[in-house]
PASEBA-1860 file (N, C-alpha, C; in nm, 3 decimals):
! residues 150
1> MRIRSYLC> 2.512/2.783/-1.838/2.636/2.706/-1.847/2.622/2.591/-1.735 ~ 2.575/2.626/-1.624/2.583/2.536/-1.517/2.495/2.424/-1.547 ~ 2.359/2.447/-1.596/2.275/2.346/-1.649/2.335/2.256/-1.748 ~ 2.404/2.302/-1.837/2.474/2.230/-1.946/2.560/2.137/-1.878 ~ 2.652/2.178/-1.786/2.750/2.085/-1.717/2.671/1.973/-1.648 ~ 2.557/2.007/-1.576/2.493/1.908/-1.495/2.447/1.811/-1.609 ~ 2.385/1.842/-1.713/2.325/1.764/-1.815/2.438/1.670/-1.876 ~ 2.554/1.720/-1.902/2.654/1.642/-1.966/2.713/1.540/-1.866
9> LVLNLALL> 2.727/1.581/-1.740/2.776/1.493/-1.640/2.677/1.378/-1.611 ~ 2.540/1.421/-1.602/2.437/1.314/-1.564/2.433/1.221/-1.683 ~ 2.431/1.268/-1.801/2.419/1.184/-1.924/2.542/1.088/-1.934 ~ 2.656/1.137/-1.903/2.780/1.051/-1.911/2.768/0.945/-1.804 ~ 2.731/0.988/-1.682/2.717/0.893/-1.582/2.610/0.787/-1.606 ~ 2.491/0.833/-1.666/2.387/0.741/-1.689/2.436/0.629/-1.793 ~ 2.519/0.673/-1.891/2.556/0.586/-1.996/2.673/0.499/-1.952 ~ 2.753/0.542/-1.858/2.861/0.462/-1.818/2.827/0.363/-1.707
17> IPSASAQS> 2.757/0.392/-1.614/2.730/0.309/-1.504/2.666/0.172/-1.531 ~ 2.563/0.159/-1.627/2.502/0.024/-1.656/2.607/-0.055/-1.726 ~ 2.695/-0.011/-1.795/2.801/-0.089/-1.867/2.931/-0.109/-1.786 ~ 2.925/-0.045/-1.673/3.052/-0.052/-1.590/3.114/-0.187/-1.563 ~ 3.045/-0.291/-1.541/3.085/-0.415/-1.510/3.154/-0.475/-1.633 ~ 3.105/-0.454/-1.749/3.161/-0.509/-1.878/3.287/-0.435/-1.905 ~ 3.303/-0.324/-1.863/3.436/-0.248/-1.889/3.531/-0.232/-1.779 ~ 3.496/-0.307/-1.672/3.580/-0.308/-1.536/3.595/-0.175/-1.483
25> VDPQALCH> 3.510/-0.073/-1.510/3.511/0.059/-1.446/3.424/0.053/-1.317 ~ 3.492/0.111/-1.212/3.434/0.101/-1.077/3.311/0.198/-1.075 ~ 3.181/0.161/-1.064/3.085/0.257/-1.061/3.080/0.330/-0.940 ~ 3.140/0.289/-0.833/3.147/0.366/-0.705/3.241/0.486/-0.727 ~ 3.353/0.475/-0.807/3.432/0.560/-0.836/3.383/0.672/-0.937 ~ 3.309/0.626/-1.032/3.233/0.712/-1.133/3.129/0.791/-1.049 ~ 3.054/0.735/-0.947/2.950/0.802/-0.878/3.025/0.911/-0.790 ~ 3.142/0.868/-0.725/3.205/0.973/-0.644/3.254/1.095/-0.731
33> QAALQIFG> 3.303/1.074/-0.842/3.356/1.168/-0.927/3.248/1.264/-0.964 ~ 3.122/1.212/-1.013/2.998/1.282/-1.045/2.954/1.376/-0.932 ~ 2.948/1.299/-0.811/2.899/1.368/-0.692/2.986/1.491/-0.642 ~ 3.126/1.462/-0.647/3.210/1.577/-0.632/3.189/1.686/-0.706 ~ 3.176/1.670/-0.837/3.150/1.777/-0.927/3.024/1.861/-0.904 ~ 2.918/1.778/-0.883/2.782/1.843/-0.866/2.779/1.901/-0.728 ~ 2.840/1.846/-0.625/2.837/1.904/-0.494/2.904/2.032/-0.504 ~ 3.024/2.047/-0.572/3.094/2.171/-0.588/3.013/2.288/-0.648
41> EVDQGERV> 2.944/2.245/-0.755/2.863/2.338/-0.832/2.753/2.375/-0.743 ~ 2.684/2.297/-0.675/2.563/2.324/-0.586/2.612/2.417/-0.470 ~ 2.712/2.378/-0.419/2.763/2.449/-0.293/2.812/2.583/-0.341 ~ 2.876/2.600/-0.445/2.919/2.733/-0.497/2.803/2.817/-0.538 ~ 2.708/2.753/-0.592/2.582/2.834/-0.633/2.508/2.883/-0.511 ~ 2.503/2.806/-0.408/2.430/2.855/-0.288/2.502/2.957/-0.216 ~ 2.633/2.951/-0.223/2.707/3.055/-0.156/2.690/3.178/-0.221 ~ 2.692/3.181/-0.357/2.660/3.305/-0.440/2.528/3.361/-0.411
49> WSGGSKRI> 2.436/3.274/-0.408/2.291/3.311/-0.408/2.238/3.279/-0.260 ~ 2.304/3.332/-0.149/2.281/3.298/-0.022/2.159/3.371/0.044 ~ 2.115/3.492/-0.022/2.000/3.559/0.049/2.027/3.616/0.183 ~ 2.156/3.646/0.209/2.192/3.702/0.329/2.234/3.597/0.448 ~ 2.211/3.464/0.413/2.251/3.373/0.513/2.407/3.341/0.510 ~ 2.448/3.290/0.628/2.592/3.262/0.635/2.599/3.105/0.659 ~ 2.676/3.058/0.564/2.710/2.894/0.576/2.788/2.871/0.682 ~ 2.746/2.779/0.773/2.820/2.724/0.886/2.894/2.609/0.850
57> STEYESHY> 2.831/2.517/0.785/2.896/2.382/0.743/2.813/2.327/0.616 ~ 2.896/2.240/0.560/2.856/2.167/0.440/2.917/2.035/0.437 ~ 2.843/1.928/0.419/2.889/1.792/0.423/2.820/1.724/0.305 ~ 2.894/1.628/0.240/2.836/1.551/0.140/2.884/1.412/0.149 ~ 2.805/1.323/0.084/2.838/1.179/0.076/2.787/1.124/-0.047 ~ 2.853/1.036/-0.132/2.799/0.976/-0.244/2.809/0.824/-0.226 ~ 2.706/0.754/-0.293/2.705/0.616/-0.295/2.642/0.570/-0.422 ~ 2.715/0.463/-0.481/2.637/0.390/-0.595/2.568/0.269/-0.523
65> KTEVAKCF> 2.432/0.270/-0.546/2.361/0.163/-0.495/2.340/0.051/-0.607 ~ 2.416/-0.053/-0.585/2.425/-0.171/-0.691/2.290/-0.215/-0.730 ~ 2.202/-0.257/-0.630/2.083/-0.313/-0.659/1.981/-0.230/-0.738 ~ 1.997/-0.107/-0.733/1.902/-0.028/-0.827/1.973/0.049/-0.928 ~ 2.115/0.033/-0.927/2.185/0.087/-1.048/2.182/0.239/-1.044 ~ 2.186/0.305/-0.923/2.177/0.448/-0.913/2.276/0.512/-0.831 ~ 2.328/0.624/-0.862/2.422/0.702/-0.794/2.350/0.803/-0.708 ~ 2.369/0.810/-0.584/2.312/0.906/-0.489/2.409/0.999/-0.434
73> LFIETADM> 2.370/1.134/-0.416/2.441/1.236/-0.335/2.364/1.284/-0.239 ~ 2.414/1.288/-0.108/2.355/1.338/0.001/2.430/1.469/0.044 ~ 2.359/1.580/0.063/2.419/1.699/0.096/2.352/1.751/0.220 ~ 2.422/1.784/0.320/2.358/1.846/0.448/2.430/1.977/0.471 ~ 2.353/2.080/0.492/2.408/2.215/0.512/2.353/2.277/0.638 ~ 2.432/2.370/0.705/2.381/2.435/0.825/2.413/2.579/0.794 ~ 2.308/2.674/0.812/2.320/2.812/0.787/2.267/2.895/0.902 ~ 2.314/3.013/0.889/2.247/3.116/0.994/2.196/3.240/0.910
81> MGATPSTE> 2.066/3.267/0.932/2.010/3.402/0.874/1.998/3.489/0.998 ~ 2.078/3.570/1.016/2.082/3.657/1.133/2.108/3.573/1.257 ~ 2.019/3.562/1.345/2.030/3.475/1.481/1.951/3.339/1.449 ~ 1.896/3.324/1.330/1.811/3.207/1.309/1.879/3.085/1.236 ~ 1.908/2.980/1.301/1.986/2.869/1.233/1.884/2.787/1.156 ~ 1.932/2.726/1.051/1.858/2.633/0.974/1.951/2.509/0.932 ~ 1.884/2.406/0.906/1.950/2.286/0.861/1.876/2.232/0.742 ~ 1.947/2.196/0.627/1.891/2.129/0.519/1.957/2.021/0.476
89> ARLFDLTT> 1.885/1.908/0.444/1.939/1.775/0.403/1.874/1.742/0.276 ~ 1.956/1.708/0.172/1.893/1.675/0.048/1.968/1.537/-0.010 ~ 1.881/1.475/-0.078/1.924/1.346/-0.149/1.902/1.367/-0.291 ~ 2.013/1.357/-0.368/1.999/1.362/-0.520/2.012/1.226/-0.591 ~ 1.952/1.200/-0.683/1.967/1.086/-0.767/2.039/1.128/-0.899 ~ 2.171/1.108/-0.900/2.257/1.156/-1.004/2.237/1.084/-1.146 ~ 2.171/0.967/-1.146/2.154/0.891/-1.263/2.024/0.937/-1.336 ~ 1.950/1.035/-1.267/1.836/1.082/-1.336/1.869/1.214/-1.418
97> RYPDLRYA> 1.813/1.233/-1.522/1.834/1.344/-1.611/1.804/1.477/-1.552 ~ 1.879/1.579/-1.573/1.855/1.722/-1.506/1.719/1.770/-1.579 ~ 1.638/1.833/-1.509/1.674/1.908/-1.383/1.605/1.841/-1.268 ~ 1.564/1.713/-1.274/1.512/1.652/-1.183/1.589/1.549/-1.102 ~ 1.695/1.615/-1.047/1.786/1.539/-0.972/1.759/1.506/-0.824 ~ 1.682/1.608/-0.768/1.642/1.595/-0.623/1.560/1.474/-0.598 ~ 1.593/1.397/-0.497/1.507/1.278/-0.462/1.436/1.299/-0.329 ~ 1.490/1.364/-0.236/1.419/1.397/-0.110/1.484/1.513/-0.042
105> KYLKIAQY> 1.412/1.591/0.037/1.459/1.704/0.095/1.411/1.713/0.231 ~ 1.495/1.768/0.342/1.447/1.793/0.463/1.497/1.931/0.507 ~ 1.415/2.017/0.562/1.448/2.144/0.595/1.404/2.177/0.743 ~ 1.499/2.229/0.825/1.451/2.263/0.968/1.497/2.406/0.989 ~ 1.417/2.503/1.019/1.435/2.629/1.052/1.396/2.667/1.201 ~ 1.477/2.731/1.279/1.453/2.749/1.403/1.316/2.824/1.449 ~ 1.252/2.890/1.350/1.132/2.954/1.357/1.041/2.917/1.248 ~ 0.906/2.935/1.272/0.800/2.878/1.167/0.830/2.975/1.053
113> LAINGKMS> 0.834/2.902/0.936/0.842/2.971/0.797/0.752/2.894/0.703 ~ 0.672/2.985/0.639/0.579/2.927/0.541/0.653/2.887/0.414 ~ 0.636/2.760/0.368/0.708/2.707/0.246/0.606/2.633/0.172 ~ 0.605/2.636/0.047/0.523/2.537/-0.031/0.552/2.411/0.006 ~ 0.464/2.322/0.030/0.480/2.185/0.089/0.419/2.171/0.217 ~ 0.453/2.063/0.282/0.402/2.039/0.428/0.509/2.096/0.525 ~ 0.455/2.179/0.619/0.533/2.227/0.718/0.467/2.208/0.851 ~ 0.541/2.139/0.931/0.497/2.115/1.063/0.584/2.181/1.172
121> SNEYVDEH> 0.522/2.281/1.238/0.591/2.381/1.317/0.710/2.427/1.250 ~ 0.830/2.378/1.257/0.962/2.426/1.202/1.034/2.321/1.109 ~ 0.957/2.212/1.078/1.021/2.120/0.988/0.953/2.093/0.867 ~ 1.015/2.076/0.761/0.954/2.046/0.625/1.025/1.930/0.561 ~ 0.964/1.823/0.517/1.009/1.717/0.452/0.937/1.713/0.324 ~ 1.017/1.702/0.207/0.958/1.697/0.071/0.990/1.563/0.024 ~ 0.896/1.492/-0.011/0.911/1.359/-0.077/0.905/1.382/-0.227 ~ 1.004/1.355/-0.297/1.004/1.375/-0.437/1.015/1.241/-0.505
129> RMSHKLAS> 0.937/1.208/-0.588/0.926/1.081/-0.661/0.939/0.965/-0.573 ~ 0.864/0.968/-0.454/0.880/0.861/-0.360/0.724/0.796/-0.349 ~ 0.728/0.672/-0.310/0.597/0.595/-0.300/0.546/0.602/-0.159 ~ 0.614/0.661/-0.070/0.564/0.667/0.062/0.606/0.814/0.123 ~ 0.540/0.849/0.230/0.548/0.978/0.282/0.650/0.980/0.405 ~ 0.730/1.073/0.416/0.812/1.089/0.533/0.768/1.203/0.615 ~ 0.748/1.176/0.760/0.687/1.269/0.849/0.779/1.338/0.934 ~ 0.914/1.300/0.943/1.006/1.357/1.029/1.154/1.342/0.987
137> RAEFDLFV> 1.244/1.399/1.057/1.388/1.386/1.027/1.433/1.249/1.048 ~ 1.380/1.182/1.147/1.424/1.044/1.171/1.373/0.954/1.058 ~ 1.255/0.972/0.996/1.212/0.898/0.884/1.289/0.925/0.764 ~ 1.321/1.061/0.746/1.409/1.100/0.623/1.544/1.033/0.643 ~ 1.603/1.035/0.759/1.737/0.977/0.785/1.737/0.808/0.757 ~ 1.630/0.757/0.797/1.615/0.611/0.776/1.603/0.583/0.629 ~ 1.524/0.664/0.550/1.505/0.652/0.411/1.647/0.668/0.343 ~ 1.715/0.768/0.370/1.852/0.800/0.318/1.946/0.694/0.343
145> SGLMKD> 1.952/0.649/0.477/2.054/0.548/0.500/2.034/0.425/0.429 ~ 1.914/0.390/0.393/1.888/0.261/0.311/1.946/0.274/0.169 ~ 1.946/0.396/0.123/1.997/0.418/-0.016/2.148/0.438/-0.004 ~ 2.207/0.481/0.093/2.344/0.514/0.103/2.432/0.400/0.141 ~ 2.381/0.288/0.140/2.471/0.153/0.175/2.410/0.034/0.100 ~ 2.502/-0.065/0.068/2.443/-0.183/-0.008/2.394/-0.286/0.105
END
């Protein structure tokens, strides 16, 4: 059911945003509405399927990037697994059809953890559908900030 609601929301968003200027609909408001719904579903799903971790904080931000006609959702979470803190930051492209919403991901765990992908000591940066490689949180943040403003 969750997959279906993602699909419906993303399809509606993809259909509405390109024609938003002709209909005087605010694409930033549509983006915010879509981001709020998907953030709620992602956050709730992660809290249910936490694997024993405790959520410390969750923040999100949405932005409609006019020059590329895309709606982005940035989610950052902080969790504790026992005494081990972790931080995860993800960027989603909400105008892309499900299930391929994730655009980029950053994960930091206080101790080394083997994860599929590139792991450098305790940091993992996943570049998804990107033409360049990100090597650190600073590069990830720079990439995200460029997409989260006009």
